[in-house]
MARLO-489826 format. One line per field, with one value per residue: residue number from 1; residue in three letters; x, y, z of N, C-alpha, C in turn. Coordinates in steps of 0.2 Angstrom, whole numbers, plus 5000, padded with zeros to 4 digits. Each point is the difference from the previous one (the first is absolute). Example, Ala and Ser with C-alpha at 12.3 -4.5 7.8 and 13.67 -1.06 7.14 Angstrom:
2
pami <- 1/2
dopa <- ALA/SER
nx <- 5066/4998
ny <- 4972/5005
nz <- 5039/4996
cax <- 4996/5004
cay <- 5006/5006
caz <- 5000/5001
cx <- 5004/4996
cy <- 5006/5005
cz <- 5000/5003
***
This chain:
186
pami <- 1/2/3/4/5/6/7/8/9/10/11/12/13/14/15/16/17/18/19/20/21/22/23/24/25/26/27/28/29/30/31/32/33/34/35/36/37/38/39/40/41/42/43/44/45/46/47/48/49/50/51/52/53/54/55/56/57/58/59/60/61/62/63/64/65/66/67/68/69/70/71/72/73/74/75/76/77/78/79/80/81/82/83/84/85/86/87/88/89/90/91/92/93/94/95/96/97/98/99/100/101/102/103/104/105/106/107/108/109/110/111/112/113/114/115/116/117/118/119/120/121/122/123/124/125/126/127/128/129/130/131/132/133/134/135/136/137/138/139/140/141/142/143/144/145/146/147/148/149/150/151/152/153/154/155/156/157/158/159/160/161/162/163/164/165/166/167/168/169/170/171/172/173/174/175/176/177/178/179/180/181/182/183/184/185/186
dopa <- UNK/UNK/UNK/UNK/UNK/UNK/UNK/UNK/UNK/UNK/UNK/UNK/UNK/UNK/UNK/UNK/UNK/UNK/UNK/UNK/UNK/UNK/UNK/UNK/UNK/UNK/UNK/UNK/UNK/UNK/UNK/UNK/UNK/UNK/UNK/UNK/UNK/UNK/UNK/UNK/UNK/UNK/UNK/UNK/UNK/UNK/UNK/UNK/UNK/UNK/UNK/UNK/UNK/UNK/UNK/UNK/UNK/UNK/UNK/UNK/UNK/UNK/UNK/UNK/UNK/UNK/UNK/UNK/UNK/UNK/UNK/UNK/UNK/UNK/UNK/UNK/UNK/UNK/UNK/UNK/UNK/UNK/UNK/UNK/UNK/UNK/UNK/UNK/UNK/UNK/UNK/UNK/UNK/UNK/UNK/UNK/UNK/UNK/UNK/UNK/UNK/UNK/UNK/UNK/UNK/UNK/UNK/UNK/UNK/UNK/UNK/UNK/UNK/UNK/UNK/UNK/UNK/UNK/UNK/UNK/UNK/UNK/UNK/UNK/UNK/UNK/UNK/UNK/UNK/UNK/UNK/UNK/UNK/UNK/UNK/UNK/UNK/UNK/UNK/UNK/UNK/UNK/UNK/UNK/UNK/UNK/UNK/UNK/UNK/UNK/UNK/UNK/UNK/UNK/UNK/UNK/UNK/UNK/UNK/UNK/UNK/UNK/UNK/UNK/UNK/UNK/UNK/UNK/UNK/UNK/UNK/UNK/UNK/UNK/UNK/UNK/UNK/UNK/UNK/UNK/UNK/UNK/UNK/UNK/UNK/UNK
nx <- 4928/4994/4999/5003/4996/5000/5005/5002/4994/5001/5006/5000/4994/5003/5004/4994/4999/5005/5002/5003/4997/4997/5001/4998/5003/4996/5005/5000/4995/4998/5001/5003/4995/5003/4993/4999/5006/4997/4995/5006/4997/5005/5001/4999/5004/4996/5005/4997/5006/5006/4999/5006/4996/4996/4998/4994/4996/4998/4994/5001/5001/4995/4996/5002/4999/4994/4998/5002/4997/4996/5004/4999/4995/4997/5001/4997/5002/4996/5002/4994/5003/4998/4998/4999/5004/4997/4998/5001/4996/5003/5005/4996/4998/5004/4997/5004/4998/5003/5002/4997/5004/4995/5002/4994/4996/4997/5005/5002/4994/4999/5006/4999/4994/5003/5004/4995/4996/5005/5001/4993/5000/5006/4997/4994/5003/5005/4996/4996/5006/5000/5002/4995/5005/4998/5002/5003/4997/5006/4997/4998/5001/4994/4995/4999/4997/4993/5001/5004/4994/4998/5003/4997/4994/5000/5003/4995/5007/5000/4998/5005/5004/4998/5001/5005/5001/4998/5004/4994/4999/4999/5005/4999/4996/5005/5004/4994/5002/5003/4995/4996/5004/5001/4993/4999/5005/4998
ny <- 4951/5003/5004/5005/5005/4997/4997/5007/5000/4997/5001/5005/5000/4999/5004/5001/4998/5005/4994/5002/5006/4999/5006/4998/5004/4998/5004/5002/5004/4998/5006/4995/5001/5004/5002/5000/5003/5003/4997/4998/4998/4996/5005/4997/5003/4998/5004/5003/4998/5001/4999/4997/4999/4996/5005/4999/5003/4994/5002/5005/4995/4997/5005/5001/4993/5000/5006/4996/4995/4999/4995/5001/4996/5002/4996/5003/4996/5005/5002/5001/5006/5001/5006/4996/5002/5002/4993/5002/4995/4997/4998/4996/5003/4999/5001/4999/5003/4998/5006/4998/5000/4996/4998/5000/5005/4998/4999/5006/5003/4997/5001/5006/4999/4997/5005/5004/4996/4999/5007/5001/4996/5004/5006/4998/4994/5004/5004/4995/4997/5007/4998/5004/5002/5005/5004/5005/5004/5002/5006/5001/5007/5003/4999/4996/5005/5002/5003/4995/4998/5006/5000/4994/5002/5005/4996/4997/5000/4993/5002/4996/5002/5006/4998/4996/5005/5003/4994/5002/5000/4994/5003/5003/4995/4996/5005/5002/5001/4995/4997/5003/4999/4993/5000/5003/4996/4995
nz <- 5035/4999/4994/5002/5001/5006/4999/5001/4996/4994/5001/5004/4998/4995/5003/5002/4993/5000/4998/4994/5001/4994/4997/4994/4998/4994/4997/5006/4997/5006/5004/5003/5004/5004/5002/4994/4999/5005/4996/4999/4995/4997/4997/4995/4996/4994/4999/4996/5001/4998/5007/4999/4995/5001/5004/5003/4996/5000/4998/5005/5004/4997/5000/5006/5001/4996/5003/5005/4996/5005/5001/5006/5002/5005/5005/5006/5005/5003/5006/5001/5001/5006/4998/4995/4995/4995/5000/5006/5001/5005/4996/4999/4995/4995/4995/4995/4995/4995/4998/4996/4995/4999/5006/5000/5002/4995/4996/5002/4999/4994/4998/5002/4998/4994/5000/5001/4996/4996/5001/5000/4995/4999/5002/4998/4998/4998/4998/4998/4998/4999/4994/4997/4997/5003/4995/5003/4995/4997/5001/4994/5000/4997/5004/4994/4998/4999/5006/5000/4997/5001/5005/5001/4997/5004/5005/4997/4999/5001/4994/4999/5005/4998/4994/5002/5004/4995/4998/5003/4994/5001/5003/4994/4999/5002/4996/5001/5006/4999/4997/5004/5005/4998/4999/5005/5003/4997
cax <- 4996/4999/5002/4998/5002/5004/5002/5001/4994/4996/5004/5000/4995/5002/5006/4998/5000/5007/5003/5007/5003/5004/4996/5004/4998/5003/4998/4995/5001/4998/5004/4997/5001/5005/4996/4999/5006/5002/4994/5001/5004/5005/4998/5005/4997/5004/5000/5002/5006/5006/4999/5006/4999/4993/4995/4994/4995/5003/5000/5004/5007/5002/5001/5006/5006/5001/5002/5007/5004/5002/5000/4997/4994/4998/4995/5004/4996/5003/4996/4997/5001/4997/5004/5005/4999/4996/5004/5006/5001/5005/4999/5001/5002/4998/5001/5000/5000/5002/4996/5002/5001/4994/4994/4996/4997/4995/5005/5004/4995/4998/5006/5001/4995/5003/5006/4997/4997/5006/5003/4995/5000/5006/5001/4995/5001/5006/4997/4995/5004/5005/5007/5002/5004/5000/5006/4999/5004/5000/4995/5002/4994/4994/4995/4997/4993/4998/5003/5006/5000/5002/5007/5003/4999/5004/5007/5001/5002/5000/4993/4998/4999/4994/4995/4999/4998/4993/4996/4996/4997/4993/5000/4998/4993/5001/5003/4997/5003/5007/4999/4998/5006/5005/4997/5000/5007/5003
cay <- 5007/5003/5007/5004/5007/5002/4994/5002/5000/4993/4994/4999/4995/4993/4998/4995/4994/4998/4996/4999/5006/5002/5003/5002/5006/4999/5005/5004/5007/5004/5000/4998/5005/4998/4997/4993/4996/4998/4997/4993/4996/5003/5002/4999/5002/4998/5006/4999/5005/4999/5006/5004/5006/5000/4999/5003/4997/4995/5002/5006/4998/4996/5005/5003/4996/5000/5006/5001/4995/4994/4994/4995/5002/4994/5000/5000/4998/5003/5000/5007/5002/5007/5006/5000/5003/4996/4995/5001/4995/4995/4996/4993/4996/5003/4997/5004/4997/5005/5004/4999/5006/5003/4999/5006/5000/4994/4994/5001/4999/4993/4997/5002/4997/4993/5000/5001/4994/4996/5002/4997/4993/4998/5002/4999/4995/5003/5005/4997/4996/5004/4999/5005/5006/5007/5004/5007/5001/5007/5002/5006/5004/5000/4995/5003/5000/5003/5006/4999/4997/5005/5000/4994/5000/5006/4998/4994/5003/4996/4999/4992/4998/5003/4996/4994/5002/5002/4995/4997/4994/4998/5003/5007/5000/4999/5006/5005/5006/5000/5000/5007/5004/4999/5002/5007/5002/4998
caz <- 5000/4994/4999/5005/4999/5006/5004/5007/5003/4999/5003/5007/5002/4997/5004/5006/4998/4998/5005/5000/5002/4994/4995/4994/4995/4994/4996/5003/4998/5006/5006/5006/5006/5005/5004/4997/5000/5007/5003/5002/4995/4996/4993/4994/4994/4994/4995/4993/4999/5004/5004/5000/4995/4998/5005/4998/4996/4995/4993/4999/5001/4994/4995/5002/4999/4993/4998/5002/4996/5004/4997/5005/5005/5004/5006/5006/5006/5006/5006/5001/5007/5002/4999/4995/4994/4995/4997/5003/5005/4998/4994/5001/4993/4994/4993/4994/4993/4995/4996/4993/4997/4997/5005/5002/5007/5000/5001/5006/5006/5000/5003/5007/5004/5001/5005/5007/5002/5001/5007/5005/5000/5002/5007/5004/5005/5004/5004/5005/5005/5004/4998/4996/5003/4997/5001/4997/4994/4999/4996/4996/4999/5003/4997/4995/4999/4995/5000/4997/4993/4995/5001/4997/4993/4997/5000/4995/4994/4994/4998/5000/5006/5002/4996/5003/5006/4999/4996/5005/4997/5003/5007/5000/5004/5007/5003/4996/5002/4997/4993/4999/5001/4995/4994/5001/4999/4993
cx <- 5000/5003/4998/5002/5004/5002/5001/4993/4997/5004/4999/4994/5003/5006/4999/5001/5007/5003/5007/5004/5004/4994/5004/4996/5004/4998/4995/5001/4999/5006/4996/5002/5004/4996/4999/5006/5002/4995/5002/5004/5005/4998/5006/4997/5005/4999/5002/5005/5005/5001/5006/4999/4993/4995/4994/4995/5004/5000/5004/5008/5002/5001/5007/5006/5001/5003/5008/5004/5003/5000/4997/4995/4998/4995/5004/4995/5003/4995/4997/5000/4996/5006/5006/4998/4997/5005/5008/5002/5005/4998/5001/5002/4998/5001/4999/5000/5002/4994/5002/5001/4993/4994/4997/4997/4996/5005/5003/4995/4998/5006/5000/4995/5001/5005/4997/4997/5006/5003/4996/5001/5006/5001/4995/5001/5005/4997/4995/5004/5004/5007/5002/5004/5000/5006/4998/5004/5000/4995/5002/4993/4994/4995/4996/4992/4998/5003/5007/5000/5002/5008/5004/5000/5005/5007/5001/5002/5000/4993/4998/4998/4993/4994/4999/4997/4992/4995/4997/4997/4993/4999/4997/4993/5001/5003/4997/5004/5007/4999/4998/5006/5005/4998/5001/5007/5003/4995
cy <- 5003/5007/5004/5007/5003/4994/5001/5000/4993/4994/4999/4995/4993/4998/4995/4993/4997/4995/4999/5006/5003/5003/5002/5006/4999/5005/5005/5007/5004/4999/4997/5004/4997/4996/4992/4996/4999/4996/4992/4996/5004/5001/5000/5003/4998/5006/4998/5005/4998/5007/5005/5006/5001/4999/5004/4997/4996/5003/5006/4997/4996/5006/5003/4996/4999/5007/5001/4995/4994/4994/4994/5004/4994/5002/5000/4997/5003/5000/5007/5001/5007/5005/4999/5003/4994/4995/5000/4995/4995/4995/4992/4996/5005/4995/5005/4996/5005/5004/4999/5007/5003/5000/5007/4999/4993/4994/5000/4998/4992/4996/5001/4997/4992/5000/5001/4994/4995/5001/4998/4993/4997/5001/4999/4995/5002/5005/4997/4996/5004/5000/5006/5006/5006/5004/5007/5000/5008/5002/5006/5003/4999/4994/5004/5000/5004/5008/5000/4999/5006/5001/4994/5000/5006/4998/4995/5004/4996/4998/4993/4998/5003/4996/4994/5001/5001/4995/4995/4993/4998/5003/5007/5001/4999/5005/5006/5007/5000/5001/5008/5004/5000/5003/5008/5003/4999/5002
cz <- 4993/5000/5006/4998/5005/5004/5008/5004/5000/5003/5008/5002/4998/5004/5006/4998/4998/5006/4999/5001/4994/4995/4994/4996/4994/4995/5002/4999/5006/5005/5006/5006/5005/5005/4998/5000/5007/5003/5002/4995/4997/4993/4995/4994/4994/4996/4993/4998/5005/5004/5000/4995/4998/5006/4998/4996/4994/4993/4998/5000/4993/4994/5001/4998/4992/4997/5002/4997/5004/4996/5004/5004/5004/5006/5006/5005/5006/5005/5001/5008/5001/4999/4995/4994/4995/4998/5003/5006/4999/4995/5002/4993/4994/4994/4995/4993/4995/4996/4993/4996/4996/5005/5002/5007/5001/5002/5007/5006/5000/5004/5007/5004/5001/5005/5007/5002/5002/5007/5005/5001/5003/5008/5005/5006/5005/5005/5005/5005/5004/4998/4996/5004/4995/5001/4996/4994/4998/4994/4996/4999/5004/4997/4995/5000/4994/4999/4997/4993/4995/5000/4997/4993/4996/5000/4995/4993/4994/4998/4999/5007/5003/4996/5004/5007/5000/4997/5005/4997/5004/5007/5000/5004/5007/5004/4997/5002/4997/4992/4999/5001/4994/4993/5000/4999/4993/4995
***
């Protein structure tokens, strides 16, 4: 399927063609409606972030991780269930990778996208075969979005961390809202 402004509207007509009963959402910036999640197939999401600490919009999660001085970042495969909080469904698997001491937003995003792909490749067959098991994980704090960005940046007391977090590199054009918010704040 191609890009959709609202998957909760565009997906239902396509679900009639689903034969394996599984739908994947990968780095989706949209919340799927409870009606969609109750429509029949099982929904799985690959989130760009380790959900224990970083739930919500991937780009804001990466900025927060860099501002907080994290040394590792990764991706989470979890099940999407009706009436759950953002990125809070039971976890099937996670992968992480180191954040280098000079890595900025662009490097962390690039590595996390590779991690998301690898997680999908490793878990797809297990899910389709019905062998994947999901487990709840403890969650810290709230899901991050653009409303949280000013507080995340303000809490970043280390100028070097802040400089790394706002270094979008080639992704500035892909995240115009983030670029604008970071430019205004810094």
